Every structure is written in structure tokens, then in C-alpha cells.
N, C-alpha and C positions, 0 to 999 in steps of 0.2 A: 688434587681431592673434587675440590669446586669445580673444577673444568670436569670430573668425571659424572659427579651430579648433573650439572648442567645437561652434559651429552645424554644421560638416562633420563632426563625429565623429559626434553626434546624429543628423544626417539620415542617412549610412552605415550606421549601426544601425539604423534603420528601414527601409533597403531589405533588410539582412540580414534581419531578419526575414520578411520574405515567402517566403525561403529558408530554412536551418536553421541559426540562430544556435548550433549546438552543436557540441561535440565529445564522442567518448568518450574518457573520461579512464583509463577501465581495464577491463576483461570477464576473467572469469573462472569456469571449473568450480566446480564444489565438493562431493567427495563421490563415492561409487564408484557403480556401477551401480542401478539398483533404489532412487535417492533421489526425494526429494517435497520441495521446502524449502518450506516451510508460512507464512514469511514472516520480512521483517527488520528490524531498528530501529536507528537511528541516534541516537548517545548526543551529548552536548555537545561531546565532542570531536572529533565528525564518524566515528568508529568505528562499523561496522557489523556487529552481532549478526545470525547467520542461526540460524534454527531446520528442522531437515532430518528426515524420517523416512526411516531409511535399511533395504529389505527385504533379509533374508538369502536368498540365491539358491542354487539345485542345480541347477548345469548338468550337462547331460548327461556320463557319465564319471567322476561324484566330487562331492565337498561341493567348496566355496567356502574355502579358507585363513584360517583368520583375519587372519593375517598380510596378506591382503588389504586387509581393511576398517580395520586397523591402521597400512597408511600415509597414512591422512589426519589423525591426529592427531598433533598436536604434543607434543614430550616431554616424557615425564613427567605428563600427561595421562592420563584413565580409559580404555582401550582396551575394545574390542570385546568384550558380553557374551552369551556363548551362543550358540543355533542362530535366533535369534529376530528380531524387527525392533527394532533400537535407535535411539535420538533420539541425531541428532547435533549440536552445538552450535557454532559455529564464528562468530569476531571476528578483524574485518579492522580493518587502519587506514584512514583518507579517502584514501591511496594506493593500497589494496587488496594491501599486506601482511598474510599471514594472522599473526595476532598469536598467537590460542589454537584449538584444536582439539578436541574432547572426544567421548567418546559419554556416553550417559545410557539406563541402562535403559527399557526400554521394559514390558517384562512384568516386574508385578509381582506378591505372590505370588496377587491375587485378582481382580487387572484389567491392564488396559492403560493404560501414561499417555502424551502427548503432550502437547506445548505446541501451542499454538493460536494467541495473542495476547501481545504486550506492549504496555504504556502508554507514554504522554513519558516516565514515570522509569524506564526500563526494569524497570517489576516486570513479572512471567512469571506467566502464565494459563494454568492445566494442562486438560484432560480427564482422568480416568479411567473408564474406558467397558467393555463386556462384564464387569462383574463377577458374583463366580461367588459371594461372602458377604458381604454389607452387617452391617457392623460400625457401633457408634455410635463418632462421630466427637468430637475435644473438642470441648467447650459453649463457649456465646460468639459461635455463628454461629449464621445461618438454620436450618437446618436438620440439628443433628448423628444426628438417625437420616433414612435413608427415607422415602417415603410409597407409592411404588409400585415394583413390581420392575423397571421398564425406568428407573428415575432413574441419573444419573452422581454423580460427586465431581467439585466444582469449585475449584482449589485456586490459592492467590496465593504466590506467592515475590520477592523482594526482589533489587535488581539483582545480587545478590551467591550468590541460589540458596538462600536459607535459608527456609523454609517460614514463613507467617506465619500460615494459616490454611485451613482445609477447610470445604465444606459440602456438602449433596446439591442437588442443584436436578432440577429434572423435565429425562426427554432432552430433547434440544434436535436430535435428528438430525443428518445428516450435516455441515448446514452450520454448527453450533456459533458463533452468531450473537450477539459480545459488542462492547459499546463499554464505553468507559470517559471519562469529562467531566475537565474541569480541575481538578475538584475529588475525585478519585480514586473518584467513584462510578460504580459498573457497572449497565450495563443487559442483560439478555439476554430473547432472547425464545426460543420454542420452541413444542413439542406436550405436550400434557398431559389426562388421562381422572381431574385430581385435582379436587373437585368443591367445595372450601371454600380454594380458593388466592386469589383474589379480594379486595380489600380495600373497604371503605366509602369512600365518595368519588370513588375511579377511574372510569375509565371506562363499564367492565362490571364488576359485582363479583360478577355471577351467571354460574354455568355454563351451556352450552345444551347440553339434553339432543338430539342429532342422530344420528337412526339412519341407515344405511347400508340396500340392499336388502334386506342375508342377516340385518339384526336387529342388526347389530354397533353398540355406541356410538361415535359417533365423537369422538376427542381434540379438544381447544380449542387455540386459539391462546396464548398467554400473553405477557405482558411483565413485568418485575420487574427493581426497581431496588435495588441492596444498596450501605450506604457501605462506604467504604476498610476496614471491619474485616470484612465479609463478614455486616452482619445487615442483614435486608430494614427498606427502607425500605416500599414499596407494591410491591402486584403489581394487574394488571388483565387481565381477559381482553379477545380481540377477536371480532368475529363474522364473519373471515376464514378460509378453509380452509388458508391459510399465510401465515405472514410469511418472506421470503425474503432480506431487506436492513433495515440500519437503520444510521444515525448520530445524532451527537449533536453542536449546535452551539449553545453557552452553554447558556442550563437548558431547552433542547428537543430533544425526540428526533423524528427523523424516520425513518418505516417505508414500506415497501412488500411486497407479497403480491399474492395471488392472490383473486378471486372471494367469492362469501359461503359462510359452512357450511351455511347454507340456503340453494340456490340460485332459491328462489323469491322472495328477499328483494334487497334494494337497500338495505342498512345503509350501508354503505364512502363514504358519500358528502355531504357537508353544503352548504348552501344556500350561494349564492357563489363558489363557487369554481370550478373551469374543467368540469367535466361532472360532472354530477349522474345522467344520465343510465349504466343498468349497462354497465361493463365488464367484460372480462377481468383486469385489473389496478388496482388503489387504491396509493394514496399518501398518508399521513398525519401530519399533526403533534402531537406529544402535548406536553405542559405537563410537564418533567420534576420539577417540585416536589410535582403533585397525583396524576400520573396520568390526568388528562384529556385528553382528545381536542381541539384547538384546531379543528381541522380534517380533513376529507379529500375527494379526490376520486377519480372512476375515472377510469382509462386506458386507453384501447384505444376500438377501434373500437365504436361502440354496435351492443348485441344480438349482439356475435360476443365470444365468454370464449376464443376460441383463435387470436387474431389474430398475438399475439407473446409474448414474454415480457422481463421486467426482468432484470438484473444484477447493479447496485451503486446506490449513492445515496451523494452527498456534499452538503454544505450549508455556506454562510458567510454571513458580510453580505449579499452580493449575490444570494444566492438558495438553491436546492434546483434539484439537478442528479441526473437519470436517465440509467442508458444501458439498451442492451435490444437485442432485434431479433424483427423480423418473421418468418411463417410460413408464406409464401404465397401473399398477395393482391398477385397481378402488378398491376402499373401502380397500387397504392397512396399515395394522399397523404396519409393521417391525419398521419404523424408528422412532417410538415414544416410551416414555417409559412411565408407569404409572406414571400420575399427569401432563403428556404434555401440552404447551399451546394450542398445536393442535394434538388430537391423532391419527387422520389417515389421508388419503388423499382419497375425495370422487371421484376427476375425475380420478385420476392417473397421473397426473403432477402436481408435488409439488415441491418446494422446500424444502431442512430440513437441520439441524443443530443437531452434534452432539458432545457431551463431552465424552473423555476416561481419564481413570485415567492414570498418570505416566507408570502402570504396564501393559496398555493394558486392560480395563476392562472399559466397557461402563458404564458412570456414569448416563446420562440422554439424553434423545435424543426426538426433536420435527419436528414437519412438520411447515413449514411456508408458508403460499399459500391461497387460495380460493378456489370458485369452477369452476373456469378461468385457465389459465396456469399460472404458475409460474417456474419461472427458476431462474437457477442462473445467475449471468452475467460476470463469466469466471475469469480467476484467478487474483491476488491481489484483491479480492473482500472481504476480509476479513481481520481483525486484532483485536488483544485485549489489554489492559492496564488496571490495577488496577481495575480489577472485573469488566469489560464492554468486553462485545464480539461485534463489528461494523460488520457490514454486509451490502454487497448492492446486488439485485437483480431485475427481470422483471415480470411484471405483464400485462398479456394480458385476454381482456377478461370485463365483465360487472360486475363485482363483487367488492366490496373496500378490500384493504388489510388494510388498515392503522387502527392506533390505534385513541381514541378520543383524539382532542386537537395539533394533529401532526400538521408540519411544513404545509403540502400541507394536508388536512385529507380527501379530494373528488377527485376521481379518473379523471386526467385531459383530458381523452381521451376516450371516452364507448368503447368497443370492437376492443382497440387499443393495443400494448404494450405501458407501462409505466414503467419509472424506479421508485425503492421504498429503502429505507435504513430505518436502523432498529437496534438498541443494544437492546443484551441481557444479563442479569444477569450472569454470569459464575455460580454461585451455584444454581439458581432455572432454568435456561433457560427461562425464562419468560421475555418478552420485557418491557424494560421501555417503549420505543415508536417503532414503523413503522411506516414512512412516503412516501409519494410519494414527487417524487423532480418532477419539470419541469411543464411547460405549456402547452395550446391546442399547436396541431401540424400541420404545413403545409403539413406536408406528413407522417402521422400515421405509414404509416408501415417500413418508414426508421429505421433501427438498430440505438440502441444506446450499446455505451461500459461506462461501470460506473466500478470506484475502488474507494478504503478505505484506509485511514491510520490515526491513530490517531497522534497526535501533539505531537513532544517529550520533547516539554518546557514546555507544558499546559495541560488544561482537553480538550482542541478542537480537532477536528477533519476535515479533508479533504474530500471532493469527489474531483474524477480527471475522465478526459474518454475524449469522442470523441462523437458529436451526431449530426444529419442533423437538427434538431427541435431549432426557432428562440424564443420562449417565455420560459419563468420561468428560464432559466439558468443562467442567470445573475441577478445583483445588480443596484442600480443606482453607486454606487460608483466603479461597476464594470472597471477596465483599457479599456477592450473592450467589448462595451455592446451587439452589435449584430454580427452574422455571415455577411463577407463580402465579396462579391460573387466578381468574377472579369466580364467583360466586357463579355456579349454573357452567360452566368450563373446565373440560377435562384436558384440552390439548391446544397447543397454540404456539408460535415461534417467538423467539427471546430473541435480543442479541447475546454476543457474546466476546470477550477480548482475551488473549490467552498471552504469558512474555514467557517466553526461555531465553537461557544465558548459559552461555560455557561453562563447561566444568573445569577446563582449567585454562590456564593464561597463554595465548598463541606467543610465538616469539615476540613481537612489536611489544608485547607488555609485559616481558621479561626485561625486555630491554630499557622502557622506560620504570620500569623499577629499581635499576642500578643507576637511575638518575636523579632520587632524590639524594639530598644530603640535610642531615638534621644537627645542628648546632648551636651553642654549646650544650656539648651531653657527655659529661655529668652537668647539672644546672641547678639554679635555685627555684625553677617555675617559669623563666621569663627565656625563651630560648626561640630560633627561626627554624621554619623547615622550607628548606630551596631545591628549588625543579623545575626545568623547562617543560616539563608535560602537566605543569600545574597549570600552565598558561594556555593550551590547549583544548581541555576543557571544564566541566566543574567536577569537583571530588569532595567525598565526605573523611574527615579526620576525626577522628574518635580514639579516647585514651581511655584502658580500661584497670584497673589494679591486677593484679595477680592472679585473684581468684577466678577474673571474668567479671566483675561487675562494671559496669558504664559509668565513668566517673564525669567524662567530659565529651561532647561533640558539637562539629562545626560544618556548617555547609559551606563549601569554598569557590568563588565561581572563577573566571579564569585571572588567574594571579602568578606570576612568575616566584615570587614569596610570602610567605605567611608569617606574622610576626605574633606571637601566643605571650601574654603577659597573665601567667596563672600562678604568681607566688603565693596568693592569699587562697587558691583552691586546690593546692595539691601539697599532702605533707610530706615530708621526707620517707622515700621508699624508690624502691621499683614497680613500673607501671609497663605497661606495652601501648603503644602511640602507632594507630591504622593507617593506613590510606587506602582510600578503596573510590572505584567510580559511581558515579551516581545510580547505577546500575546493583552497588551494594556488590560487587569485584574486585577484590581485596587485590592490591597491586603491590603495596611494601609493607614490612610492619617494620620499628623499631625496638628496642629494650629504651626505655626512657629512665633515666637515673633524676631524682630529686634529692638534693644532698641538703 
């Protein structure tokens, strides 16, 4: 009988996977108007850190009072500073409660500072830009002194916001593309006119002297690898006109960008990859240890350098994945493979997602879109985990992009732009679901910023970004239910965070539930809970009486065995002991008997 029940459960779950096998756990706005959420970070306890830039408002009729901004910080924390943009930091619990919020100054005496990235250990990486006076930094880093008048400062802080080091780096432009590998090494890409940056033994040691029609020297693109202490390991130029995305998997680096800097050349591809014929985009794989290129492929209609653009890239053991959008070739089929979810673009403006193998050959590709205007939503709109590819996009027009049974299955705003998100199967390229997010808009023409990431400690995921819209972005248990405007203001952008969790346990979670052992049971209140999965991630252990009242709860970190001494807390009787993941997904329950 148990075998039949398990089969039914797995069969039911597979059916639900064709619809929307998730539920919104919580959703909140964060910060005042004119805020832009740059990134989120999930720690080992499933708490969420959010980094936000808040810009000061000068509404008609007077200045915004500082008290308006200070309502978004927790008691005893740093308040709003001056009449300039501030960096806002927030920390939320796994259930969406605000634990801490404080401002950090953005305007330094000779520069402006903002947080752009946090690594898997919680270390924070800031950029100091718009520098008016270049001063020497402490030694022991790559560049304690600047080389160019456009250089910026790259700073690393630990999880407790203690400064570890600063170094100058060539200006990375607006995108600020950084990645950190599992060993804490840092990869940076950007532009520079510095002609002695490259190192011997890397892909391209020498700077290319290329001039535009007015005779102005063009900058070269570069890749730099720093160790965790901020010292350079290697640097190389590339022959591309831009590098627009970067990701790291194991000891390899993957990048994408546009066209050759010398437009008459075709040096961005290598033999035996998907496309050696010149196209508008390229994708390359580099050896992270040496800085040598392993392979490169053009990606785009051969001979057409303006047919599309790429927006994001991710890689794991299954392959390399990119998102992009087409720019107006009606009826195009280039970005779809045989059997694709959508085989062509009818209107010429569609998003697409492509999988390459680790050798640079295309495995599958599909358009994602309708007969309206469908586009990617920007960087950090793609993530990968356990055979699932999470993505976000924007859909404009009056055509429905969602799949049946989605979280929001009808288009919220006809003939206007709406946010959508989805998950593709990495083997097939077909969607588990595609759904809209958000409700009717008070100002449908206002832009939406949409990013996404999988949870590191569960099978859930997050949507986050910034929006002007007031409806459909929060849940009833959300910390900040609406966009809060200052006096004299009726419209503005606010940050938002959304957490989704699976409705049903996955097969691996079912297997993990069979791993637990509770002994002795019955007992006198002193007992042991054992299971190898306890050692893999944090859990919540709770004990309820038979009426459902919570009697005891404990957060446990990675530990294969937990001892409980509750003889003085549990009277004789029957109880329910529950084991949950840190995102509150139930893994296993026991009937606990105290005698």
C-alpha cells in the first residue's frame, strides 16, 4: 500500500509540474519612491539581504522631509544622510519579516559609492565612481594608484561590512560585470585604453590600436582575474567591441558580447564550434587558471550584426545558457531548433533562450514570445539549478504569453508592458510554466525591472527589481504592502522582492524524508533525531501538541545528529515533531510519544 501511495504522489506531482507547481510565500515592496534594487543575497539561514539605491526627491512645492526616508529603517540604525542618493540595505527573514534596514552614504568626499554584488559567502563588492581626486590606496592590492582618469575603485567588504581592501580598476562602464568563483577569486570585464594591461601567456597580451573615423583611439575590452586579497592573477584583452555578460562555472569563465573591434576581422570564433561565420554576437569560454581562450562561437544571423542582442549567461555541468531578443526580422527562425517550444518569430521582436554544450555547440534554442513585443528584462534575468532554467521577461501588446494554470494566467494590462517569468526544462527547452506577475497598472507605460534567482537552500526562487506599479506585487503577509509616496508625489518607483516555494516535495525531498530516524520513541523528553540530510543544510525542528499549538522550536545548522533534552518542557502525552527546511517546506513529521 505504501508503494502505491508513493507512486500516486509522484505521478500527481508530475502532472502538476505541467502547470504551476509553486505558491507565493511572501512578497513585499522595499524602500521609498525613486529606489532601485540592485541585488539580493540569501545566507545559510535563508535570510535575504537586499541592496538598494535611493535617490532624493524634490517634488513640486518643496523638499522631501528626511522623516519620509527614515520610516524605512529599523530602530537604532543609520538614518538618511543629506539631500543626495543613499544606499539602503535591508535584511529579511526567510518568512519575509524585516530584520534590519539602514542607510549608507553614497556621496563620499571625492566619489560616489554603491553596492553591486555579493558573493556566496556574503562578502560585499562596491564601486566608487565619479572620482574627483585620485589618492593612493593602501598597498598590497593590484592597483593602489590609478592609471587612467576614468578609473574607478573596486572595494571588498566582509559580511559584517568591514572593509577588507580597495583597488583601482579600469572603468567597467555602466554594466559593472563581476563574478566570484567558489574559491573567492574575482573576474572583472570592461573597457580600457591602458596599453600594458595584458599578461604573457594569456589569450591576447597586446592592446589593439584601432581608431574611429575621427581618429580617436578606441578602448579595448579586457578580462582581469583577482585573488580573494585583491591581487591580480592575470589579465587579457579580447578582440571584441564589448563584453556584456560573464559567468563562472568551476574553473572556467564564460562571456558574451558584440562584434569584433576591427569590424573587417572575424577573430571571435574557433573551429568546431556552432558558428564560425561572422555574426552580431559571440560567446566564449576561457580557462580561469590561465586566461587562455578555450573556444569561441559567433551567435547571430551570418552577415547581419544587428539582428539581435544577448542579455544574460549562465553555465553548469549541463551546458551554457544565454537569453536574448531579436530586433525585427519578421518570420525569422535562426534562434529556434527543430522541435522548439516556439519555432519562429512572427513580428520580429521576441525573446529567445539557447543552450550550448560545454564545447560550444548549440543543443537547443527557442523563441519566447507572442505576436506582440517581447523582450528580456536586463541582466540577472536568468538562473539555473537542478535541471531548471529560471528567467524573466517583458511582454507588450495584447497577446497572452502565459501557459495554462500559471500564477497569473491572463495579461494584466492590455496593449501595455507586463512582467512575465518562467522555468524551462534544461534538457528539452520546453517550459514547465510561463506566468505573468503583477496586476493592473495605474501608469502602464512606466518601466518594470525584473530579475530572478533560485534559492540556494530550497527548490524555491525569488523575483526582485523595481516597479512603479501598485497592484499585484505584494502578498497579504508582505512587510511593505504598497509604494509609499512622500508629500506632493503621486508616482514613483519602489523596490520589490517576491519569494515562491514549491507546492509539492520533489523526489529528492521524498528520499530525504525517508532518511530521518527518531529514537528513542516513546521517551521521557530526552531523544535524538538523526539523518544525513541534516548535515547538508539548515532545518527547523518544531514540536506541536495534538491541537496544533507550538510547544517548542529550534533552528539547527548543518549537523548529522541533534540531541534534545526536553524532560522538563514536555508533559506526558502525544505530540507532532516536524522537520522543515529553512524556507518552511515540510520534509518529515513524527508522532512523538512522551511517557
